[in-house]
C-alpha positions in Angstrom: -42.0 -140.7 -11.7 -41.0 -143.6 -9.5 -44.5 -143.4 -7.9 -45.9 -144.2 -11.4 -43.4 -147.0 -12.0 -44.1 -148.6 -8.6 -47.8 -148.2 -9.2 -47.4 -150.4 -12.3 -45.7 -153.0 -10.1 -48.8 -153.3 -7.9 -51.5 -153.5 -10.6 -54.2 -155.8 -9.4 -53.3 -155.5 -5.7 -56.2 -153.2 -4.9 -59.0 -154.3 -7.2 -57.9 -152.7 -10.5 -60.7 -153.2 -13.1 -60.0 -156.1 -15.5 -59.1 -155.2 -19.1 -59.8 -156.9 -22.4 -56.6 -158.0 -24.1 -53.0 -157.1 -23.3 -51.8 -153.6 -22.7 -48.4 -152.3 -23.9 -46.8 -149.7 -21.7 -43.3 -148.3 -21.3 -41.0 -145.5 -20.3 -38.2 -143.7 -22.2 -35.8 -141.6 -20.0 -32.6 -140.2 -21.5 -30.2 -138.0 -19.5 -27.0 -136.0 -20.3 -24.4 -135.9 -17.6 -21.2 -134.0 -16.9 -18.9 -134.9 -14.0 -15.4 -134.1 -12.6 -13.3 -135.4 -9.7 -9.6 -134.8 -9.1 -8.8 -134.1 -12.7 -10.9 -136.9 -14.1 -13.8 -135.9 -16.4 -17.0 -137.3 -17.7 -19.4 -136.1 -20.4 -22.0 -138.1 -22.2 -25.3 -140.0 -21.8 -26.0 -141.8 -18.6 -26.2 -145.6 -18.9 -29.9 -145.8 -18.0 -32.6 -143.3 -17.1 -32.3 -140.4 -14.7 -35.7 -140.6 -12.9 -36.4 -144.2 -13.7 -35.1 -147.1 -15.7 -36.1 -147.4 -19.4 -38.6 -150.2 -20.1 -41.3 -151.7 -22.3 -43.8 -154.1 -20.9 -46.9 -156.1 -21.6 -49.7 -156.5 -19.1 -52.9 -158.6 -19.3 -55.7 -158.8 -16.8 -58.6 -161.2 -16.9 -61.6 -161.3 -14.6 -62.2 -164.8 -13.2 -65.4 -163.9 -11.5 -66.2 -164.1 -7.7 -64.1 -160.9 -7.3 -60.9 -162.5 -8.6 -58.5 -161.2 -11.3 -55.5 -162.8 -12.9 -52.7 -160.5 -14.0 -49.7 -161.2 -16.1 -46.8 -158.8 -16.5 -43.7 -159.2 -18.8 -41.3 -156.2 -18.7 -38.0 -155.6 -20.3 -35.4 -153.0 -19.5 -33.2 -151.4 -22.2 -30.4 -148.8 -22.4 -31.5 -145.8 -24.3 -28.1 -144.8 -25.7 -27.3 -148.2 -27.2 -30.6 -150.1 -27.4 -29.0 -153.0 -25.4 -30.7 -154.9 -22.6 -30.1 -153.4 -19.2 -29.3 -156.9 -17.9 -27.7 -159.1 -20.7 -29.0 -162.6 -20.8 -32.5 -161.8 -19.5 -35.3 -161.4 -22.1 -37.5 -159.6 -19.6 -35.0 -158.0 -17.3 -37.2 -155.9 -15.0 -40.1 -158.2 -14.0 -42.0 -161.3 -15.1 -44.9 -162.6 -13.0 -48.4 -163.9 -12.8 -50.7 -162.9 -10.0 -54.1 -163.7 -8.5 -55.8 -160.8 -6.8 -59.0 -160.2 -4.8 -60.2 -159.0 -1.5 -57.2 -160.8 0.2 -54.7 -158.6 -1.8 -52.4 -160.1 -4.4 -50.4 -163.3 -4.6 -47.8 -163.4 -7.3 -45.2 -165.8 -8.7 -42.1 -165.0 -10.8 -39.3 -162.4 -11.0 -40.5 -159.6 -8.9 -39.8 -156.4 -7.0 -39.1 -156.7 -3.3 -40.4 -154.5 -0.5 -36.9 -152.9 -0.4 -37.4 -151.7 -3.9 -41.1 -150.6 -3.5 -40.9 -148.7 -0.2 -37.8 -146.4 0.2 -38.6 -144.1 -2.8 -41.5 -142.6 -0.8 -39.1 -141.2 1.8 -36.5 -139.6 -0.5 -36.0 -136.5 -2.6 -36.2 -136.6 -6.5 -38.7 -139.4 -6.3 -36.1 -141.8 -5.0 -34.3 -141.8 -8.3 -31.6 -144.5 -8.6 -29.5 -142.0 -10.5 -29.2 -139.1 -8.1 -31.4 -139.4 -4.9 -28.7 -139.4 -2.2 -30.0 -142.4 -0.3 -30.3 -144.4 -3.5 -26.8 -143.6 -4.6 -25.2 -144.6 -1.3 -27.4 -147.7 -0.9 -25.7 -149.2 -4.0 -22.3 -148.1 -2.6 -23.1 -149.8 0.7 -24.1 -153.1 -0.9 -27.8 -152.9 0.0 -30.5 -155.0 -1.7 -32.9 -152.4 -0.2 -32.3 -150.2 -3.2 -34.0 -149.2 -6.5 -32.1 -151.5 -8.8 -31.7 -155.1 -10.0 -30.5 -156.0 -6.5 -34.0 -155.2 -5.3 -35.6 -157.8 -7.5 -35.9 -161.5 -6.4 -35.8 -164.5 -8.7 -38.2 -167.4 -8.6 -40.2 -165.6 -6.0 -43.6 -166.0 -4.2 -45.0 -162.6 -3.0 -48.0 -161.2 -1.3 -49.3 -157.6 -1.1 -52.2 -156.8 1.2 -55.0 -154.5 0.4 -54.8 -151.2 2.2 -56.7 -151.1 5.5 -56.8 -148.1 7.7 -53.9 -146.6 5.7 -51.7 -149.7 6.3 -50.4 -152.0 3.6 -48.2 -155.1 4.2 -45.8 -156.9 1.8 -43.9 -160.1 1.9 -41.8 -162.1 -0.6 -39.7 -165.3 -0.6 -37.2 -165.7 -3.4 -35.9 -169.2 -4.1 -33.3 -167.6 -6.4 -31.1 -169.6 -8.8 -30.4 -172.7 -6.7 -33.6 -174.7 -6.0 -32.0 -178.1 -5.4 -29.3 -179.5 -3.2 -25.8 -179.6 -4.8 -22.5 -181.0 -3.5 -21.3 -178.6 -0.8 -24.4 -176.3 -1.1 -27.9 -176.5 0.1 -30.9 -175.5 -2.0 -31.8 -172.7 0.4 -28.3 -171.2 0.8 -29.1 -168.3 -1.7 -32.7 -167.8 -0.7 -34.0 -164.3 0.0 -36.7 -163.0 2.3 -38.3 -159.6 2.2 -40.9 -158.0 4.5 -42.4 -154.5 4.4 -45.1 -152.3 5.6 -46.4 -148.7 5.0 -48.8 -146.5 7.0 -50.4 -143.4 5.6 -52.4 -141.0 7.8 -53.1 -137.5 6.6 -49.8 -135.6 6.1 -47.8 -138.4 7.7 -46.4 -141.5 6.1 -44.2 -144.2 7.7 -42.5 -147.2 6.0 -40.3 -150.1 6.9 -38.6 -153.0 5.1 -36.4 -155.9 6.1 -34.4 -158.3 3.9 -32.5 -161.5 4.5 -30.1 -162.1 1.6 -28.6 -165.6 1.4 -25.1 -166.0 -0.2 -24.8 -168.5 -3.0 -21.4 -169.7 -1.7 -22.9 -170.7 1.6 -21.1 -168.0 3.5 -24.3 -167.1 5.4 -26.8 -164.3 4.9 -26.8 -160.5 5.1 -29.6 -158.8 7.0 -30.8 -155.3 6.1 -33.3 -153.0 7.7 -34.9 -149.7 6.6 -37.3 -147.2 8.2 -38.5 -144.0 6.6 -40.9 -141.2 7.4 -42.4 -138.2 5.6 -44.5 -135.2 6.6 -46.3 -133.3 3.8 -47.5 -129.9 5.1 -48.5 -128.6 1.6 -45.9 -125.8 1.3 -43.1 -128.4 1.8 -42.5 -132.0 2.4 -39.9 -133.4 4.8 -38.5 -136.9 4.3 -36.0 -138.9 6.3 -34.7 -142.5 6.5 -32.3 -144.8 8.4 -30.9 -148.1 7.2 -28.6 -150.8 8.6 -26.8 -153.7 6.9 -25.1 -156.6 8.7 -23.1 -158.4 6.1 -22.9 -162.2 5.7 -20.0 -164.0 7.4 -17.9 -160.9 8.3 -18.3 -157.5 9.9 -16.2 -155.8 7.3 -19.3 -155.1 5.2 -21.5 -153.8 8.0 -22.7 -150.2 7.6 -25.3 -147.7 8.5 -27.0 -145.2 6.1 -29.0 -142.1 7.0 -30.8 -139.6 4.7 -32.9 -136.5 5.0 -34.4 -133.9 2.6 -37.0 -131.4 1.8 -39.3 -131.1 -1.3 -41.2 -127.9 -2.2 -43.6 -127.1 -5.1 -41.8 -124.9 -7.7 -42.6 -123.8 -11.3 -45.4 -126.3 -11.7 -43.2 -129.1 -10.5 -41.1 -129.8 -7.4 -37.7 -128.8 -6.2 -35.6 -131.0 -3.9 -32.6 -130.7 -1.6 -31.4 -133.9 0.2 -28.3 -135.5 1.7 -27.2 -139.0 2.8 -24.3 -140.4 4.8 -23.0 -143.9 4.6 -21.0 -145.0 7.6 -19.3 -148.4 7.1 -17.5 -150.2 10.0 -14.0 -148.8 10.4 -12.4 -145.4 10.1 -11.8 -142.9 7.3 -14.1 -144.8 4.9 -17.4 -142.8 5.0 -19.3 -141.6 2.0 -21.6 -138.5 1.7 -24.0 -137.5 -1.1 -25.9 -134.2 -1.5 -28.3 -133.5 -4.3 -30.4 -130.5 -5.3 -32.7 -130.7 -8.3 -36.0 -129.9 -10.1 -38.6 -132.1 -11.7 -41.1 -130.3 -14.0 -44.0 -131.8 -15.9 -44.1 -130.7 -19.6 -47.3 -132.6 -20.4 -49.5 -135.4 -19.1 -46.8 -138.1 -19.7 -43.5 -136.1 -20.1 -41.2 -134.6 -17.5 -38.0 -132.6 -17.6 -35.5 -132.8 -14.8 -32.1 -131.4 -13.7 -30.0 -132.2 -10.7 -26.6 -131.3 -9.2 -24.9 -133.9 -7.1 -21.8 -133.8 -4.8 -20.5 -137.2 -3.8 -17.4 -137.7 -1.6 -15.6 -140.7 -0.4 -13.0 -140.6 2.4 -9.5 -141.8 1.7 -10.0 -145.4 2.9 -13.4 -145.9 1.4 -13.9 -148.7 -1.1 -17.5 -147.9 -1.7 -16.5 -145.9 -4.8 -16.0 -149.3 -6.5 -19.8 -149.8 -6.2 -21.1 -146.5 -7.4 -24.7 -145.5 -7.9 -25.9 -144.4 -11.3 -25.1 -140.7 -10.6 -21.3 -141.3 -10.2 -19.8 -140.2 -13.5 -16.3 -140.3 -12.0 -15.2 -141.1 -8.4 -11.9 -140.9 -6.6 -11.3 -141.8 -2.9 -10.5 -138.8 -0.7 -12.1 -136.4 -3.3 -15.5 -135.0 -4.1 -17.1 -135.8 -7.4 -19.4 -133.1 -8.9 -22.1 -134.1 -11.4 -24.7 -132.3 -13.4 -27.5 -134.3 -14.9 -30.4 -133.2 -17.1 -32.9 -135.1 -19.1 -36.4 -135.9 -20.3 -38.7 -138.8 -19.2 -41.7 -139.9 -21.2 -44.1 -142.7 -20.2 -46.7 -144.4 -22.5 
């Protein structure tokens, strides 16, 4: 599912044929969840989708001749249980950009996905779901912008994505963010963001890397994050693994390391996954661990059913439970949260 979502993000990067008039597209994903941790209970609908966030979008592509295309994308996210915007105050809360594409790749301007959003899902179980892929869950807990959520989108950004050559694709983005002029006590570039990424595909092997520099609006400095991922698809099974590092701005208290690994196998016309991740912040007795097993099964050309069980534990001094990923129905430091999620996802 996330492969399809991220494919939409790169429309026009590799010579997609021009279309007449705008196209309406979208995704509706609703999941039921049950959870328990140390006597606390949860039962109800997840806030957003299980496999991917809900959205409706508009896309227009015009051929300019000479091998050039102009693409415009406006995409809004919404919460399926209430109909509210997934980011209040933003009319198009998932992406808004205009791009020029050709043999050089794609240059785009606007509110866009970063390499840290686009790359890690390829090296995770359950399609890199923000809801229950172990690495995704703990990336939110660790404060990463290299994550499949709003933190992985850059405001007022200029981006470039190369065409694929020899199995290699490059990405880069510069986000001017909210402050674009000097103010008393703050420079216009204090909150700027930079993202770089690359992927390499060769037969059964795939490698990916991403790097972000995230400026702080209060002038406290910048966080730096790195990610490397690898996968090996043998046919009967697919092995995935990743490693991440975050050096927080201004202080070492937010520094951490994040590792993940998993296996994906074909089952019942879909795919079954088992994966785990470990978040290791600086300090002692503050680690977090996440384990997920689940199944994604197509029911039609555009509809999928999924189910997953997740175990998420925080050590007694961990504060990461205050920044939970989407799967965390309830969380208590020093305890293990158990969650069961099942739902349907339909794209149009």
